[in-house]
GUDO-335847 format. One record per residue (C-alpha): x, y, z; residue in one letter. Coordinates in steps of 0.5 Angstrom, whole numbers, padded with zeros to 4 digits, always signed. Layout:
// GUDO-335847
XYZA...
// end
This chain:
// GUDO-335847
+0527+0297-0328X+0528+0296-0335X+0530+0289-0334X+0523+0288-0330X+0519+0291-0336X+0523+0287-0341X+0521+0281-0337X+0514+0283-0337X+0514+0285-0344X+0516+0278-0345X+0510+0275-0341X+0505+0278-0346X+0501+0274-0351X+0507+0270-0355X+0510+0267-0349X+0503+0265-0347X+0501+0262-0353X+0508+0258-0353X+0506+0255-0346X+0499+0252-0348X+0501+0246-0353X+0505+0243-0347X+0499+0244-0343X+0495+0240-0348X+0500+0235-0348X+0500+0234-0341X+0492+0233-0341X+0493+0228-0347X+0498+0224-0343X+0494+0224-0337X+0488+0222-0341X+0492+0216-0344X+0495+0213-0338X+0490+0213-0333X+0484+0212-0338X+0480+0218-0336X+0478+0223-0341X+0482+0230-0341X+0478+0236-0338X+0476+0241-0344X+0475+0248-0343X+0468+0251-0342X+0469+0255-0348X+0467+0248-0352X+0460+0249-0349X+0455+0243-0348X+0454+0242-0355X+0460+0238-0356X+0461+0231-0355X+0464+0228-0349X+0472+0229-0348X+0471+0235-0353X+0471+0231-0359X+0467+0232-0365X+0460+0228-0365X+0461+0221-0368X+0456+0217-0372X+0460+0211-0374X+0459+0205-0369X+0466+0202-0369X+0469+0209-0366X+0472+0208-0359X+0470+0211-0353X+0473+0218-0353X+0479+0220-0349X+0480+0212-0346X+0487+0209-0347X+0487+0203-0352X+0489+0198-0346X+0483+0200-0342X+0479+0198-0347X+0482+0192-0349X+0482+0190-0341X+0474+0192-0341X+0473+0188-0347X+0476+0182-0344X+0473+0183-0338X+0466+0183-0341X+0467+0177-0345X+0469+0173-0339X+0463+0176-0335X+0459+0174-0340X+0461+0167-0341X+0460+0166-0333X+0452+0168-0334X+0449+0161-0335X+0454+0155-0334X+0451+0155-0326X+0444+0154-0329X+0446+0149-0335X+0451+0145-0332X+0446+0143-0327X+0441+0140-0332X+0445+0134-0335X+0447+0132-0328X+0440+0133-0324X+0438+0126-0323X+0445+0125-0320X+0444+0131-0316X+0437+0129-0313X+0440+0122-0311X+0446+0124-0308X+0442+0129-0304X+0436+0125-0303X+0432+0131-0306X+0425+0130-0307X+0422+0131-0314X+0418+0137-0312X+0424+0140-0309X+0428+0139-0316X+0422+0142-0319X+0423+0148-0315X+0430+0148-0316X+0429+0149-0324X+0425+0155-0322X+0430+0159-0318X+0434+0162-0323X+0429+0167-0326X+0426+0168-0319X+0433+0170-0317X+0434+0174-0323X+0428+0178-0321X+0429+0179-0314X+0437+0181-0314X+0436+0185-0321X+0432+0190-0317X+0439+0191-0313X+0443+0193-0318X+0442+0200-0319X+0443+0202-0312X+0449+0198-0312X+0452+0201-0318X+0450+0208-0315X+0454+0206-0309X+0460+0202-0311X+0460+0203-0319X+0458+0198-0324X+0465+0195-0325X+0466+0194-0318X+0459+0191-0318X+0460+0186-0324X+0467+0184-0320X+0463+0182-0314X+0458+0179-0318X+0464+0174-0321X+0466+0173-0314X+0460+0171-0312X+0459+0166-0318X+0465+0163-0316X+0464+0162-0309X+0457+0159-0310X+0460+0154-0315X+0465+0152-0311X+0461+0151-0305X+0454+0148-0307X+0457+0141-0309X+0460+0140-0302X+0456+0144-0297X+0452+0138-0296X+0444+0137-0296X+0439+0140-0300X+0438+0147-0296X+0446+0148-0297X+0446+0147-0304X+0440+0151-0305X+0443+0157-0301X+0450+0156-0305X+0446+0156-0312X+0442+0163-0310X+0449+0166-0308X+0452+0164-0315X+0445+0166-0318X+0445+0173-0314X+0452+0175-0318X+0449+0173-0324X+0443+0177-0323X+0447+0184-0322X+0451+0182-0327X+0446+0181-0332X+0443+0188-0331X+0449+0192-0331X+0452+0189-0338X+0448+0194-0342X+0451+0199-0337X+0458+0197-0338X+0457+0197-0345X+0455+0204-0345X+0460+0206-0340X+0466+0204-0344X+0464+0203-0351X+0458+0209-0352X+0459+0209-0360X+0460+0201-0360X+0453+0199-0357X+0451+0194-0362X+0458+0191-0363X+0460+0190-0356X+0453+0188-0354X+0453+0183-0360X+0460+0181-0357X+0458+0179-0350X+0451+0176-0352X+0455+0171-0357X+0460+0170-0351X+0454+0169-0346X+0451+0164-0352X+0457+0160-0352X+0458+0159-0345X+0451+0157-0344X+0452+0151-0350X+0459+0149-0347X+0456+0148-0340X+0451+0144-0343X+0455+0140-0348X+0461+0139-0344X+0459+0138-0336X+0457+0130-0337X+0464+0129-0341X+0468+0132-0336X+0465+0129-0331X+0466+0122-0334X+0473+0124-0335X+0475+0127-0328X+0472+0120-0324X+0464+0121-0325X+0463+0125-0319X+0457+0130-0320X+0461+0134-0315X+0467+0135-0319X+0463+0136-0325X+0459+0142-0322X+0465+0145-0319X+0470+0145-0325X+0466+0151-0327X+0468+0155-0321X+0475+0156-0325X+0472+0160-0330X+0469+0164-0326X+0475+0165-0322X+0479+0167-0328X+0473+0172-0330X+0474+0176-0323X+0481+0178-0325X+0480+0183-0331X+0475+0187-0326X+0480+0188-0321X+0483+0194-0324X+0476+0198-0324X+0475+0197-0317X+0476+0204-0316X+0472+0207-0322X+0466+0210-0319X+0463+0213-0326X+0457+0211-0328X+0455+0210-0336X+0456+0217-0337X+0462+0218-0333X+0459+0221-0328X+0462+0220-0321X+0459+0217-0315X+0459+0223-0311X+0457+0228-0317X+0450+0231-0316X+0445+0225-0319X+0440+0227-0325X+0433+0227-0323X+0430+0220-0322X+0426+0217-0328X+0419+0215-0326X+0420+0209-0330X+0414+0206-0329X+0410+0211-0333X+0414+0210-0340X+0410+0205-0344X+0417+0203-0348X+0419+0201-0341X+0413+0196-0340X+0414+0194-0347X+0421+0192-0346X+0420+0189-0340X+0414+0184-0343X+0418+0183-0349X+0424+0181-0345X+0420+0177-0340X+0416+0173-0346X+0423+0171-0350X+0426+0169-0343X+0419+0164-0342X+0421+0161-0349X+0428+0160-0347X+0427+0157-0341X+0421+0152-0344X+0426+0151-0349X+0432+0149-0344X+0427+0145-0340X+0423+0141-0344X+0425+0141-0351X+0430+0135-0350X+0423+0131-0348X+0419+0133-0354X+0425+0130-0358X+0425+0124-0354X+0418+0123-0354X+0418+0123-0362X+0422+0117-0362X+0429+0120-0362X+0435+0118-0357X+0437+0122-0351X+0444+0123-0354X+0441+0126-0361X+0436+0130-0357X+0441+0133-0353X+0445+0135-0359X+0439+0138-0362X+0438+0142-0356X+0446+0144-0357X+0444+0146-0364X+0438+0151-0361X+0443+0154-0356X+0449+0154-0361X+0445+0159-0366X+0446+0164-0361X+0453+0164-0362X+0454+0168-0369X+0447+0171-0369X+0448+0174-0362X+0454+0178-0366X+0450+0180-0372X+0443+0182-0369X+0445+0187-0365X+0450+0190-0370X+0444+0190-0375X+0439+0193-0370X+0443+0199-0368X+0443+0201-0376X+0436+0201-0376X+0431+0207-0373X+0426+0202-0371X+0427+0194-0369X+0420+0192-0371X+0422+0188-0377X+0427+0184-0373X+0422+0182-0368X+0418+0180-0374X+0423+0175-0377X+0425+0172-0370X+0417+0171-0369X+0416+0168-0375X+0422+0163-0375X+0419+0161-0368X+0412+0160-0371X+0415+0156-0376X+0419+0152-0371X+0413+0150-0367X+0408+0148-0372X+0414+0143-0375X+0414+0140-0368X+0407+0139-0368X+0407+0136-0375X+0413+0132-0376X+0417+0133-0370X+0422+0127-0372X+0422+0128-0379X+0424+0135-0379X+0428+0135-0372X+0434+0139-0375X+0430+0144-0379X+0426+0146-0373X+0432+0146-0368X+0435+0151-0373X+0429+0155-0373X+0428+0155-0366X+0435+0157-0365X+0434+0163-0369X+0428+0165-0365X+0431+0165-0359X+0436+0170-0361X+0431+0175-0358X+0435+0176-0352X+0441+0180-0355X+0436+0184-0359X+0432+0186-0352X+0439+0187-0349X+0441+0192-0355X+0434+0196-0355X+0435+0197-0347X+0442+0201-0349X+0438+0204-0355X+0432+0207-0351X+0435+0212-0346X+0440+0218-0347X+0443+0217-0341X+0447+0212-0337X+0443+0213-0331X+0437+0211-0335X+0440+0205-0338X+0441+0203-0331X+0434+0204-0329X+0431+0201-0335X+0436+0195-0335X+0434+0193-0328X+0426+0194-0329X+0426+0191-0336X+0430+0185-0334X+0427+0184-0327X+0420+0185-0329X+0421+0180-0335X+0424+0175-0331X+0418+0175-0326X+0414+0174-0332X+0418+0168-0334X+0417+0164-0328X+0410+0161-0329X+0411+0159-0337X+0416+0152-0336X+0411+0150-0330X+0405+0151-0334X+0408+0147-0340X+0409+0141-0335X+0402+0142-0332X+0399+0141-0339X+0404+0136-0341X+0402+0132-0335X+0395+0133-0336X+0394+0132-0344X+0399+0126-0344X+0402+0130-0351X+0405+0136-0353X+0399+0139-0357X+0397+0143-0352X+0404+0145-0350X+0406+0147-0357X+0400+0151-0358X+0401+0155-0351X+0408+0156-0354X+0406+0159-0361X+0401+0163-0357X+0406+0166-0353X+0409+0169-0359X+0403+0173-0361X+0404+0178-0355X+0412+0177-0355X+0411+0180-0362X+0407+0186-0360X+0411+0188-0354X+0417+0187-0359X+0415+0192-0364X+0412+0197-0359X+0419+0197-0355X+0423+0197-0362X+0420+0204-0364X+0425+0210-0364X+0423+0213-0358X+0427+0215-0351X+0424+0213-0344X+0426+0220-0342X+0421+0223-0347X+0415+0219-0343X+0417+0219-0336X
// end
């Protein structure tokens, strides 16, 4: 009896205090190895930051409770995914004439082909939130990379125009869902480094765009001169991009860490938010400018008397400006309460560039290319604002899908209208006036979207 009483006495407070540190260590080990936040006692309260850590304000702090190796793999996956979001489009342009001849494609079908990317981005982008809720955003991005690889592998060899368009649509579907979920992935794994990581993948996206445009023809020539080989080589990059996402296939968390089986928060009425509409318009108008630039800028320089080679290099300069600035602009944007001043600077550079093209397209071509390259960096700014305008991961998913899908719908008529004006006027005066005029609503929408507001307060 006495022995039992003594053991009971030893089971009071001191031994209990002695048992608690090992439990904490086990929880920390669980979080560090598996890359999941450790459970915290409810006594910490809802006011504490995620995983029981104190709130952080520094943009360079990693996501709490996540293994460094998990973050490294996620970073590699993010960069590789971003590198694959444009080569399917920009690798086709330099070989479009050869593709038309090889497939006996009419001019009108070729014109439709240039309008397919924004259409697919709009249609398939709306699917991304539902897929992310069902399978998890990481698994959807992994499937998106696989779809890009499959589409790029198939389209040179399926035979016929219809097969080429179908395979292209498969690749563009993968790009579309990945486009929408990139801000969600950043919010999921890097909640305290939104600006840095958005800049990193925006820089990788710009790099992939420029590399595909610049290297497709030289690689085609080096590999025998077949346009089929020149297009299919970009599938290798997409295959590599699948690998880092495989470990996350079973991750069902959304950007807030909520599992797919958890009770979902009330759905946002996204169309009731003025900020959502402003972001959609800003995204759509900057996409319009980007597609006009990719489709028509070399022709503007060639009509000014520059050679085809020089015109291609000037386009590469415009695209390459996005590599360093796509990393800088999001970091600056996250440090400002409102992003309107950045919008004004970018629009000002665009207006100067279009004015210069009208006055002296050949004499100042390199300067105009630099200015338009700066103006085209509205894309990473729009992505950054998507991540900043919602408090929750669920809100980022819906806002990203709405802004990008609606925006790409807005962008579809722009390049076609520029072509019509050029054909009927016989010069670039009216098309350049249209490009400059579109910067006015883009600036207004960007300033409105850049206000320090959250869509949850408006829905």
